[in-house]
C-alpha positions in Angstrom: -121.7 121.3 63.7 -120.7 125.0 63.6 -118.8 126.4 60.6 -115.6 126.7 62.7 -115.9 123.1 63.8 -116.3 121.9 60.2 -113.2 123.9 59.2 -111.2 122.4 62.1 -112.4 118.9 61.2 -111.4 119.3 57.5 -107.9 120.6 58.4 -107.5 117.8 60.9 -108.4 115.2 58.3 -106.0 116.7 55.9 -103.2 116.6 58.4 -103.6 112.9 58.7 -102.8 112.3 55.1 -99.2 111.1 54.5 -99.0 113.3 51.4 -99.2 116.5 53.6 -95.7 118.0 54.0 -96.6 121.4 55.4 -99.4 122.3 57.8 -99.1 125.1 60.3 -101.1 128.2 61.3 -98.2 130.4 60.0 -95.8 129.6 57.2 -93.2 131.9 55.7 -91.8 131.1 52.2 -88.6 133.1 51.9 -86.1 133.9 49.1 -88.7 132.8 46.6 -89.2 133.9 43.0 -92.8 134.9 42.4 -94.4 134.6 39.0 -98.0 135.5 38.2 -100.2 137.8 36.1 -100.1 140.7 38.7 -96.6 141.6 37.7 -95.0 141.8 34.2 -91.8 140.2 35.4 -90.7 137.7 38.1 -90.4 139.2 41.6 -87.1 138.0 42.9 -86.1 137.2 46.5 -89.5 137.5 47.9 -91.2 136.5 51.2 -94.7 135.1 51.1 -96.5 134.7 54.4 -99.3 132.2 54.8 -101.7 132.6 57.7 -104.7 130.4 58.4 -104.9 129.3 54.7 -104.6 132.7 53.1 -101.8 134.9 51.8 -101.3 137.3 54.6 -98.4 139.3 53.1 -95.8 139.3 50.4 -92.9 141.5 49.4 -89.1 141.7 49.1 -87.2 139.7 51.7 -86.4 141.8 54.7 -89.3 144.1 54.1 -92.0 141.5 55.2 -91.8 140.8 58.9 -91.6 137.1 59.6 -93.0 136.2 63.1 -90.8 134.0 65.3 -93.4 131.3 65.5 -93.7 130.9 61.7 -92.6 127.8 60.0 -90.0 129.1 57.6 -89.2 127.5 54.3 -86.2 128.6 52.2 -87.0 128.6 48.5 -83.8 130.0 47.1 -83.6 129.2 43.4 -87.3 128.1 43.3 -90.4 129.7 41.8 -93.8 130.1 43.3 -96.8 130.4 40.9 -100.5 130.4 41.6 -102.3 127.1 41.8 -103.5 126.2 38.3 -107.1 126.8 37.5 -108.0 124.5 34.6 -111.5 124.2 33.1 -111.8 121.1 30.9 -111.1 118.3 33.3 -112.7 114.9 33.8 -112.8 112.3 36.5 -113.1 109.6 33.9 -110.7 108.1 31.4 -111.3 106.4 28.1 -110.6 102.7 28.4 -112.0 101.2 25.2 -113.0 102.4 21.7 -114.3 100.5 18.7 -117.0 100.3 16.1 -118.0 103.9 16.8 -118.5 103.4 20.5 -116.5 104.6 23.5 -116.5 103.6 27.1 -114.9 105.3 30.1 -114.1 104.4 33.7 -114.4 106.7 36.7 -110.9 107.6 38.1 -112.2 108.4 41.6 -108.9 107.7 43.3 -106.1 108.5 40.9 -107.3 111.6 39.1 -108.0 113.9 42.1 -104.5 113.0 43.4 -102.9 113.5 40.0 -104.5 116.9 39.5 -103.3 118.1 42.9 -99.8 116.6 42.5 -99.3 118.6 39.3 -100.4 121.9 40.8 -104.1 122.1 39.9 -105.8 123.6 42.9 -109.1 124.4 41.2 -110.7 122.5 38.3 -114.0 122.5 36.4 -115.1 119.2 35.1 -115.9 119.3 31.5 -118.9 117.0 31.4 -119.9 114.2 33.7 -120.3 110.4 33.0 -121.0 109.4 36.6 -122.5 112.6 38.2 -123.2 111.1 41.6 -119.6 109.9 41.8 -118.4 113.4 40.9 -120.6 114.8 43.7 -119.3 112.4 46.3 -115.6 113.0 45.3 -116.2 116.7 45.6 -117.8 116.2 49.0 -114.9 114.1 50.3 -112.3 116.6 49.1 -114.2 119.5 50.6 -114.4 117.6 53.9 -110.7 116.9 53.9 -111.3 113.2 53.7 -109.2 112.8 50.5 -106.6 114.9 48.7 -107.7 116.7 45.5 -108.4 120.1 44.0 -111.3 122.4 44.6 -114.0 121.2 42.1 -116.6 123.0 40.1 -118.9 120.5 38.6 -120.4 120.3 35.1 -123.5 118.3 34.8 -124.0 115.3 32.5 -123.6 116.2 28.8 -126.6 117.7 27.0 -126.4 115.7 23.8 -128.6 115.0 20.8 -128.9 111.8 18.9 -127.0 109.7 17.9 -124.2 109.6 20.5 -121.2 107.4 20.4 -121.2 107.1 24.2 -123.5 104.4 25.6 -123.1 106.2 28.9 -124.7 109.4 27.6 -128.4 110.2 27.5 -129.7 112.0 24.4 -132.2 114.6 25.2 -135.5 114.5 23.3 -136.1 118.2 22.8 -136.1 121.7 24.3 -138.4 120.7 27.2 -136.2 117.7 28.1 -133.1 120.0 28.1 -134.7 122.5 30.5 -135.7 119.7 32.8 -132.2 118.4 32.8 -130.7 121.8 33.5 -133.0 122.4 36.4 -132.6 119.0 37.9 -128.8 119.1 38.0 -128.7 122.7 39.1 -130.8 121.6 42.1 -128.1 119.0 42.8 -125.4 121.7 43.0 -123.8 121.5 39.5 -122.6 124.9 38.3 -122.2 124.6 34.6 -123.5 122.6 31.6 -121.9 121.3 28.5 -123.6 121.1 25.1 -122.3 118.2 23.0 -121.7 117.4 19.3 -125.1 116.3 18.0 -127.3 118.9 19.8 -129.7 120.9 17.7 -129.9 124.7 17.8 -133.4 124.9 19.3 -132.5 122.5 22.1 -129.3 124.4 22.8 -131.2 127.7 23.0 -133.5 126.2 25.6 -130.6 124.8 27.6 -128.7 128.1 27.5 -131.7 130.1 28.6 -132.5 127.8 31.4 -128.9 127.8 32.7 -128.6 131.5 32.5 -131.9 131.9 34.4 -130.2 130.0 37.2 -127.1 132.2 37.0 -125.0 129.2 35.6 -122.6 128.9 32.7 -122.8 126.9 29.5 -119.9 125.6 27.5 -119.9 123.4 24.5 -118.0 120.9 22.3 -120.4 121.3 19.4 -120.6 120.3 15.7 -124.2 120.4 14.5 -124.1 124.0 15.7 -121.4 126.4 14.4 -119.4 128.6 16.8 -121.2 131.6 15.4 -124.7 130.1 16.1 -123.6 129.2 19.6 -122.2 132.7 20.3 -125.4 134.3 19.0 -127.4 132.1 21.4 -125.3 133.4 24.3 -123.0 130.4 25.1 -120.3 131.3 27.6 -117.5 129.1 26.5 -116.4 126.9 23.6 -114.1 123.8 24.0 -111.0 122.6 22.1 -110.0 125.9 20.6 -111.1 125.9 16.9 -110.8 122.2 16.5 -114.5 121.6 16.8 -115.6 124.5 14.7 -117.8 123.7 11.7 -118.1 127.4 10.7 -115.9 127.1 7.6 -117.6 124.1 6.0 -118.9 125.2 2.6 -122.6 124.6 2.2 -123.2 123.5 5.8 -126.9 123.2 6.5 -128.5 124.1 9.8 -128.8 121.2 12.3 -126.5 119.1 10.2 -123.3 117.5 11.4 -120.7 117.6 8.6 -118.6 114.4 8.0 -115.5 114.7 10.3 -113.1 114.6 7.3 -115.0 117.4 5.6 -115.0 119.6 8.7 -111.2 119.0 9.2 -110.5 119.7 5.6 -112.3 123.1 6.0 -109.9 124.0 8.7 -107.0 122.9 6.5 -108.1 125.2 3.8 -108.7 128.1 6.2 -106.0 130.8 6.3 -105.2 132.2 9.8 -105.3 135.8 8.5 -108.4 135.3 6.3 -111.4 137.6 6.7 -113.5 134.5 7.7 -111.2 133.7 10.6 -110.9 137.4 11.7 -114.7 137.8 11.7 -115.3 134.7 13.8 -112.7 135.7 16.3 -114.0 139.2 16.6 -117.5 137.9 17.1 -116.4 135.6 19.9 -114.5 138.4 21.6 -117.3 140.9 21.3 -119.8 138.3 22.7 -117.4 137.5 25.6 -117.2 133.9 24.6 -114.2 132.2 26.3 -112.2 129.6 24.4 -110.7 126.6 26.0 -107.4 125.3 24.7 -107.0 121.5 24.9 -103.9 121.1 22.8 -102.8 118.2 25.0 -105.5 115.8 23.9 -105.2 116.9 20.2 -101.5 116.4 20.2 -102.1 112.6 20.7 -103.4 112.5 17.1 -100.4 114.2 15.6 -97.4 112.5 14.0 -93.9 113.2 15.3 -94.9 114.4 18.8 -92.9 113.2 21.8 -93.8 110.1 23.7 -95.1 110.5 27.2 -92.5 110.9 30.0 -91.6 107.8 32.1 -93.4 109.2 35.2 -96.6 109.5 33.2 -96.4 105.9 31.8 -95.7 104.7 35.4 -99.1 106.1 36.5 -100.9 103.9 34.0 -102.2 100.4 34.4 -100.5 97.9 32.1 -103.5 97.7 29.6 -103.8 101.5 29.5 -100.0 101.8 28.9 -100.1 99.2 26.1 -103.0 100.9 24.4 -101.3 104.3 24.6 -98.0 102.9 23.1 -99.9 101.2 20.3 -101.8 104.3 19.3 -98.8 106.5 19.6 -97.0 104.3 17.1 -100.0 104.3 14.8 -100.3 108.1 15.0 -96.6 108.5 14.0 -97.1 106.2 11.0 -100.4 107.5 9.7 -101.2 111.0 11.0 -98.7 113.2 9.1 -101.6 115.4 7.8 -102.3 116.4 11.4 -99.0 118.2 11.7 -99.9 121.4 9.7 -103.4 121.3 11.1 -102.1 121.2 14.7 -99.9 124.2 14.0 -102.8 126.1 12.5 -105.0 125.4 15.6 -102.1 126.8 17.7 -101.9 129.9 15.6 -105.7 130.5 15.8 -105.6 130.2 19.6 -102.8 132.7 19.7 -104.7 135.0 17.4 -107.8 134.8 19.7 -105.6 135.6 22.7 -103.9 138.5 21.0 -107.3 139.9 20.0 -108.3 140.2 23.7 -110.3 136.9 23.9 -110.4 135.1 27.2 -108.3 132.0 26.4 -108.5 129.4 29.1 -106.9 125.9 29.4 -107.9 122.4 30.0 -106.5 118.9 29.9 -109.4 116.7 28.6 -108.0 113.4 29.8 -109.7 111.3 27.2 -108.8 110.8 23.6 -107.2 107.3 23.3 -105.3 107.7 26.6 -102.6 110.1 25.7 -103.9 112.9 28.0 -103.6 111.9 31.6 -104.9 114.1 34.4 -102.3 116.4 35.9 -99.5 115.4 33.7 -101.4 116.4 30.6 -102.4 119.6 32.4 -98.7 120.6 32.6 -98.2 119.6 29.0 -101.0 122.0 28.1 -99.0 124.9 29.5 -95.9 123.8 27.6 -98.0 123.6 24.4 -99.4 127.1 24.9 -95.8 128.4 24.9 -95.1 126.4 21.8 -98.1 128.1 20.2 -96.3 131.4 20.6 -97.5 132.7 24.0 -94.7 133.8 26.3 -94.2 131.6 29.3 -95.8 134.3 31.5 -98.8 134.4 29.2 -99.1 130.6 29.2 -99.1 130.6 33.0 -101.7 133.4 33.0 -104.0 131.3 30.8 -103.8 128.4 33.2 -104.3 130.4 36.3 -105.8 133.9 36.2 -107.9 133.4 33.1 -109.4 130.1 34.4 -110.3 131.9 37.6 -111.9 134.7 35.7 -114.1 132.3 33.7 -115.2 130.6 36.9 -115.8 133.9 38.7 -113.4 133.1 41.5 -110.6 135.5 40.6 -111.1 137.5 43.8 -110.2 134.3 45.7 -107.5 132.6 43.6 -105.5 132.8 40.3 -102.8 135.3 41.4 -100.4 135.9 44.2 -102.0 138.7 46.3 -102.6 139.4 49.9 -106.0 138.2 51.1 -106.4 135.5 48.5 -106.4 131.8 49.3 -102.9 130.3 49.7 -103.3 128.1 46.6 -99.7 128.0 45.4 -97.2 125.8 43.5 -93.5 125.5 44.3 -91.4 124.7 41.3 -87.7 123.7 41.4 -86.7 126.0 38.5 -87.7 129.0 36.6 -90.5 128.5 34.0 -90.0 132.0 32.6 -86.5 130.9 31.4 -87.6 127.3 30.5 -91.3 126.5 30.3 -90.4 122.8 30.8 -89.7 123.8 34.5 -93.5 123.9 34.9 -93.2 120.1 35.4 -90.8 120.4 38.3 -93.5 120.6 40.9 -92.3 120.0 44.5 -95.0 121.2 46.8 -98.6 122.3 46.1 -100.4 124.5 48.7 -104.2 124.4 48.8 -105.7 126.8 51.3 -102.3 126.9 53.0 -101.9 123.1 53.4 -98.8 121.9 51.6 -98.9 118.6 49.7 -95.8 116.7 48.6 -96.1 116.2 44.8 -93.8 113.2 44.7 -95.7 111.3 47.4 -99.0 111.9 45.6 -97.5 110.7 42.4 -96.1 107.6 44.1 -99.5 106.8 45.5 -101.1 106.3 42.1 -98.6 104.2 40.2 -100.3 101.8 37.9 -103.8 103.2 38.7 -104.8 105.1 35.7 -107.3 103.1 33.7 -108.5 101.2 36.7 -109.4 103.6 39.5 
């Protein structure tokens, strides 16, 4: 089938979805407030013209000509932001934990819908448990057979031994890591993730193999320090500074510190200390991006708000009960996490202010507190709580993610010629960052999806499918 025929098939399939609210060759969004990183302030009373899936024109109302055959949508009082581009996402969800072991279920139905419903039009998975399922979900979304975001796939974790996940394979050495990289690169995966127990020599081999293929490497590490990973050429580090073992006194090479010792080292660290400054400057100078995942970390902190009703409604009954139990336990026992959480926020802001590429992710794992889509929007709110302006928080979750993935010429800002990946909000997030949750319509390649209908379609699903 010719490329044009494939595009027509995909659009036709999308049109058949009941969640699609807008689909037309020409759509004019009028009287809109536009917010993105291309302008320091909101652009008020704007017209944005979508033609054949791309932004054809935008500018002040009355100065952009609206053709008579355009489907016109009045957005008075509403805000349009770029589709979110978030880079630590999963298609799995933790369903059980105990005796040092974790198990996850693939959320092949609910998570793609939740991501799209909450405005994520492009995501990078942050490590795969069921890689062939991830590949098939991406294929179905690309073909228009199911709703979901554009997906950039990270291969199965490159992990050492031991691993708490029975679903992970521990690589045996550098040669095994190279074989793994080349195999999954051949399958179409575009990035790789180093995990906690991986030794430095194995990491070096994996990074070199990935870079030889022109692919990126990120990491949630522990045996390696951030400095060691940066010196090896890693592209990205996950969870802000939460996983850093750089400040553990007496840490030995290829040794994983006891978690309590690693966290105590962060508690003792001063945000403005020479040690913190030196590490941040190293990461910035080596162009290592840092992924903020404050949403999942918040679940371990006492005194944080309970999940909103619409998030709880998305969960299956067992998942909801597990969440409520752990939330109560965190509030009772995790007071020590309160100052630690604030420090992690401060370090991320310091990295951002130093010119580092701060990006955002949801990491819908933990013990169930971070749910795809909903947790993604919470991440934007937490970036603002960390001290970024609302505009900067939106930038981190849109433009910066696109830059990391190398797709910023196509998405991540509101500019003529880019894909019409947009989010319509019933409010103004620059005045109240909580309005980021008021998603009404999500446009992906010019096709508008009704957020409410997508959310309704996954009630009670999270934890099951």
